[in-house]
N, C-alpha and C positions, 0 to 999 in steps of 0.2 A: 643195606637193610640191617636190621638188628641181628647180631650173631647169638643164636640161642645157647651156644656153648658158654658165653659169658653168664647168661642167666643161671645155667647149671652150676658154674663154678662159684658164683657169687650169691646164689639165692639165700642160703642159710644165714650167712653173716650180715647181709645187707637188708633184704626184704623182710626178714623175720626177727628183727630185734623187738621182741614182744613188749618190752617196757615202753616202746615208742609208737606201736602201731596196733590199733584194734579196728575191727570192722564187723560187719554182720556175720552171724554164725556160718552161713553158707559159704561166704568168702573165706572165713578162717579155715573151714574144712578143706577147701580147695588148696589154700596155701600150705596147710599141714601136709596134704597128700604130696604136693610137689616137693616140699622139703624133705620128705621121707624118701622119695625117688632119687633126690639129689644127694642123699646120704647125710642130710643135715639134721639138726635138732632145734626145737624152739626154745629160746631163752625165756624164762618166766620171772626173772628178778633183775634188779639193778642195785649197784652198790648204794648203801645209805649215805646220805649227806649229813655231815655233822651239823648240829645246831650252831648257828652263828648269831652274834649280836645284830639286832636289826634297828633301823631308825625308829624313832617315835612315830606311832601311827596317828593319822588325822582322826578327828572325832567320827567322821563318816566311816572310815575304814575300821575303826574300833567297833562301831555299831555292827558292821558286817561280820567281823570276826567273832564277836560275842554271840550273835544269833546262830551262826553256823556251828560254833563250838558247842553251844547249848543243845543243838539238835544231835550232834554226835554223841554227847553224853546220854541223852534221852534214849537214843537208839543203840547205845553200847557199841559204838563204832570207833575203831582205832584208825585214824586217817593215814593216808600215804605220807611218806617223808617229804620234807622240803626239797624242791628241785635244786639241782646244781646251777651254778652261775652260767655255764655254757648252755644249758637247756633254757634258762630264763631269758637270756639275751636273744636267742633265736625266737622264742615264743613271743616276747613282747614286741620285737620288731615286726613280726608277722601280724600281730593283732593291732598294733598302732600305726605302722607304716605300710603294711600290706606287702612286705617282702622280707627275705632273710637279710641279716646284716652282712655287710662286706667283711672280709677277713680283718681289715684294719679297724673297722668299727667294733667288731667283736673283741679284738685284742686290746683295744683302748679300754673297753669296759672291764675286761678280766684283769687288767693291770691296776685297776682302782681298788685299793684295799680299805676304803672307808666303809663304815657300817651302813651308811645311807646310800650306797652306790645304786642300789636298785631304784629307790624312790627318785633319786636325781636323774637317772636315765629316763624314767617315766615322765618326769617334768620336761626334760629335753625333747623327747619324742612328741609330746603333746603339743608343742609349739612349732613343730616342723611343718613346712608346707606340704610335705608328703602325707602327713596325717590327714589333712583336709582332703586331699585327692583320694586317699584310701577309703575314708568314711563316706565320701561322696559316691564312690563306686558302690559301697554297701547299700546306701540309702537309695540310690538309683535302682538297684535290683530289687530291694525290698518294697519300694513305693510303686514302681512302675513295671517291674518284672523284666525278664530277659526278652530278647528279640533278635532279629537278624541284623546284619551290618547296616542296612538301610535305616532301621529304627534308631540305632546309635548315632548314625550320621545326622539325622534329623534333631535328636536331642542336643547334640553338639552345636549344630547350626543355629538353633533357636534359643540357646543360652540356658537350657535346663541344667546341664552338668556344671556350667560355670556358676550358676546361682547356688547350687548345692555346695560347691567348693568354697565360695565366698562366705556363705552362711556358717559353715563349719569352722573355717579359718578365723572368722571374727567372733566365734563362740556365741552366736546370736541366740536368744532365748527361743526354745522350740515352739512355744505357743505363738510367738510372732511369725515364725517361718510357716507353721501350719495355717495360720490365718491368711497370710499372703498367697499361699498355694491354692487354698480353696476359695477365697474371694476372687482370685484371678483378675484383679483390677490394679495393675502396677501404677504407682504414683511417682516412680523414678525409674530411670533406665536400668539401674542395677536390680530391679524387681521384675524385669521383663521375662526372664527365664521361668519364673514361678508359674506363668500361665500354662506351661506345657503339660503339667499333670493332667489338667482337664482337657486341654486341646487334643492331646494324643488319643483320647477315647472317642473322638469324632462324633459327638452328640449322641452317643449310646448311653442313655441315662441309667439303665440298670447296670451296665458295666461300671459306670462312675460310682454308683452307690455301693456296689460290691467291692470296689477298690478302696473307697474312702473308709469303710467300716474297719477292715483290718489294719490299714495303713496308719490311721489316726486314733482309732479306739481300741484296737487289739482284739476285735471280735469278728466272727464270720456270720453273715446274714443270709447266704444263699439259700439255706434250707427253709427260710421263712417267706419265700416268694409266693407260694401257693396256699400256705397255711401257717399258723403259729409254729414256731420251732418245736419239734416233738420231743426234744431231749433237754432243751434249755428254756425254761418258762419265761425268762425275762426278755427273750427275743421274739417279738410278735410280728405277724404279717403287717399290721398297721405301722410298725417301725420300718420295715423294709420299704413299703411304698411311701411312707412319710419321707424317708431319706431320698428316694427317687424324686419326690416332688420338690425338694429344695433345689434341684439342679435341672429340672425338666423344662425350664424356660430359656436355657442357654442355647447358643448357636455359634459354631465356629465361624470366624471371619478373618481373612488376612487383610491387615490394614497397613498404611504407611509406616506405622510404628511396630509392625510385626504381628504375630498371631494374637488374636483376642477372642474371648468367649463373650459375645454380645448377649445381653439378657433382656428379654421382653417383659413388659409390665402386665401382660395379659396371658391367658391360656394356662395349660397345665392342671386343669381341674378334672382329672380323670377319676374313675372309680375302679376298685379292684374287687375280684370275686374269690371266695374261698372254694374249697373242694365241694361244698354242698350247693354251690351256685349262688349263695347270698352275696350281695354286693355292698360295698361301703365306700364313702368318699375318701380319697387320699388327702390327709391333712398334714400340716407341717409339724411333724413330731419325730423324735428319735430318742430311744433309750432313756425314758424318764424326763425328757425335756419336751414340753409342748403338750397338746397342740397349740401352736401360736395363733393369735388372732389375725385373721385375714378376711377381707370382704369377699364373699363368694357370689357369683351371679346366680340369679334365679333360673330354674329350669326353663329352657327355651329362649332365654335372653341371649342376644349376640353382643359380645364385647367389642368395643371399638378401641383400636390402638392410637390414642390421641397424644399429641405433643405435651399436653398438660400433665400427663402421667410420668413425665421424665424430667430429669435435670441434666445440665450440661456436664460432660466429663471433666475432671480436674486437669487432664492432660490433652493438649491440642492433638487433633486428629483421632482421638480415641472415641469409641462409640458412646452415645448417650447412656444415662444410668436411670433405671426405674426409681421413682420416689420410694416405692416399696419394693425392695430387692430381696428376693428369697435367699439368694446366696449370702447377702450381707446379714440378714437376720439369722441364718444358720451359724455364721461365724460368730456373731455377737451374743446370741442367746443360747446356742447349743455347744459349739466347739470349745471356745476359750475357757469356759467355766466348767466343762464336763469333767468329772473325776477320772474318767477313763483316758483322757488325753495324757495326763502325766503318768498314770499307772502303766499304760501301754508302752510309753517310751522307756520307762525304768525297766520294765520286763524285757524289752527289746535289747537295750544296752547290756543288761545282765546276760542275755543269751549270746550276744556278739562276743562278749569277753569270756564267758564261762562254758560255752558250748550248748547250753540249753537254758530256758528261762525259769524263773521261780514258778511261773505257770507255763506248762508245756502241753501242747505246742505254744510257741510264744505269741501267736496271733489268735488264740482262742481263750481269752480271759472271760470266762463265764462260769455259771454255777456247776457245770459238768466237769470243769477242770480246775479244782481248787489249788491254790498255791501250796508249795511244799513248805514254805516258811511265811505264813500270813502276816505275822507281826513285823517281820523284816520288810516285806513288800510294803506294808503300810508306812513304816518309818522312812524307807527310801523315797516313797511317793511324796510324803509330806516334806521331806527335805528338798526334793526336786522342785516342788512348787514354791517353797519358801526361799530357795536360792535363786529364783527367777528362771526356772526351766533351763538351767546351765548343764548341758551334756558333758562338757569337759570335767567338771567337778566329779560327777559320778564315775566316769571312765577312769579317772585318776585313782579314786578310792578303790575301785575294783581291781585295778592292776597292782595295787599295793597290798591287797588283801591276802590273808593266809591261804584261803581256798585257791586263789588264782595261782599261787606259787608252790602248789604241791606237785609231786611227781605224777606222771601220767601212768601210774601203775595201780590197778585196782587192788585194794587190800582184801585179804581173805575174809575179813569180818563184814563185808558189805557187798551187796550185788546191785542195789538200786542206785542209779546215778543221780536221783533227785536230792541226795544228801551232800553232793559236792565233796566227797571224801577223797577224791583223786581228780587230777586235771582231766577233763573230758576232751579227748582228741577229736579233731574234726578235719575233713579234707580241705586243702587250700582251695580258695575260690579261683576262677579263671584268672582274675586280675592278679591275685597273689602269686599264682604259678608263673604267669608271664613275666612279672617283675623279678621274681626270684630266679628264674632261669637266666635273665639278663645279668643279675648280680653274680651268679655262680659262673656262668660261661664267659662273660665279658668284663666282669669286674666293675660294672657301671649300673647305677640305679635309674634305669630308663624303662620304656615300655615298647615292646615290639608289637605293633598293632595288627600285623598280619597274623602272628601267632595267637594273639589275644582273640581275634575274631573266630579262629578255629576252636580254641579252648572253651569259649563260651557255649559251644554246642556239644562239648565232650565231657566236661567235668561236672561234679554235683553242684547244685544251685547253692546260693547263699542260705545258711541256716537250714539245711535239710532236716526233716523230722527223723529220717533214717538214712544211713549211708549204704548205698548200693554201688559197688564197683562193677560196672557192666563190661561186656566184651568190647564195645565201641571205645570206651576210654582206655582199656588195656591195650588194644591194638594201636590206638593213637600214640600212646606213650612208648610202646615197644617196637612199633613198625611204621610209624608215621613219617612221611617224607618231609614234612615241615620241620619236625624236631631234628631229624637227621641232618637236614641242610643247615639248620641253625648251629648244630654242634660242629659240623665241618667247616662252616664259614667263620667260626669264632676262633681265629688263629692269629689275631693281632698280638703285638708283644705282650700286653698285660692280660691276655686271655688265659683261662684256666688250662687250655691245651698247651700253650707255649711255656707257661710257668711250670707245668708238670714236666715238660721235656727238659727244662733246665735243672731239674733235680739230678743229683749225682749218680743214683742207681735206682734199680727197680724197687727195693724196699722203701727207699725214700719217696719214690713216686706214689706207691701204695699209701703210705701214711699221708702224704700231701693231698691226694685225691679225696680220701675219706674226710679229712679235716676240712677241706675247701667246700665240699658239697653237703655234707651231713652236719658240719659244725661241731665235731667231737673227735676224740682220738680214736684211731683204728685199733681193734683188738688183734691179737696175734693171728687168729684164724683168717681174718680179712687181709692182713698183710701177706700171709702166706699164699692165699688164693690169688690175689691180684698180682703178686710177684711172679708166681708160676705162670699165669696167663700172659703177662708181658714178656717173660723170658722165652716162652715158646714162640713168640712172634717178633723177635728182634729184627727180622728182616722187613717187617712192615709195622714198625713201632708206632708211627703216627696214627695209623688206622686202629691199632690195638688200644691206644690211649682213648681215642674217641669212643670205642666200644665200652670200655670201662666207665667212662663218663656217662654214657647213655644208660648203662645199667644202674648207676647210682642215682641219676635224676629220675629214673623210672621207678625207683623203690618206693615202697610205702613210707619209709622213714623220711624221704624227701617230700612226698606228696601230701603229708599230713602235718598239721601243727600239733605238737605234743609236748 
């Protein structure tokens, strides 16, 4: 079990490097109290990084930089300094590959003296297979949400995760991906996994509508189920039930080709009532698109499901297709041309890279949540559409931007994070944590699926609105049997444990451990604390090293991207 003496010895230098770790005020108060009890102090600054020559910016990066700088000037904000190379390489590996760099990867980058070393690293990482895996993890969580291990097993089995990985690796246009997912009518085997987005909802049409709206349009419509949205005029009850109607003729069916969502040519002509009891027919409409023309049966007429209402599927053994397909009409007339499709993805990618969206929360792009930089959001949305909905282009521009490469220290001149005047720290996702632990403990970029299954229930979700470090997560990191076993079992020749043992003395071990786990040089207080702890336990040195490793990987500095 975790030795709380380690926590006492190491709390100040490791857990409370304030330039690297921020969280909600209640957690800060708790950490400060523990720091005082441990005799430590909170660091409030970091050494400034000298300005360096940088590579020429792309036009899109220049657009971002100009808009952000203009806002700083208008708000009289002095932004944070540029982050150091060791901080940047850790940050960009986490954001693009979903893990910390190995020591060898980090050292290779730090040995590069060229002015464009950062942009070259970004280009290198964006073409890595790991980048597709990481972004597929993000989009899996954002589009379908978290679930138990059985849910993830089904997504793997039926090709959903593989579909996302391939789409991202091939840099496929987002509008094409969105259309395939919501039409759910694959025309080739590589599209089969797209069906799972609708299939997983098990014919629950309101759940489908409430998932489609934030995932593809960046809005939330739940509040419009019983009445027009009370705070957002443009979201109406007719839009809610109109979106439901586009999908309420679907029915899950397992076929020889795999899961399919069969669509009927009849039915789905329900009515909805508001709080006054007044009823209205649900029509095919959504957020300024529609209502679409559709023949409706007269009251009392019984529809007949005739063969003449269908055409044969393009793929053998797939279900027949209605001549008038509501899903197809939704994709063609609503989805692909809707301005929110591009705007929502731009805002989401900004949030992934910058810690929050230009509209915050990132999935509430409505009149109640105006963008912090409206002209910039407009410009990026236009570029995204004109470039063919290319996600990689925007991610590259964001990673090369000035705001992305700032230190994670809030300047005294600003309190509001919406101005992006410092890098906004965020907790590692479950997948980032699992992969990073493998890199640090075993020196390999792989995934421990058993650990990942536990982490998915313990750590904050992807892009949380607020960071809350709860007791469950704290106990998992400081007292969890799985993490303890992983540390103790990571003793192969190239593991962190064995490489630490091979250092010549305790001060060297202290320096090595901080460097290997946190990706930076240890300060003297850390060297002294770890050295003293190891020296007191010379008779059980291997166990003591494990305890120090545990304290380091449990620290806020390791568990946050900063």
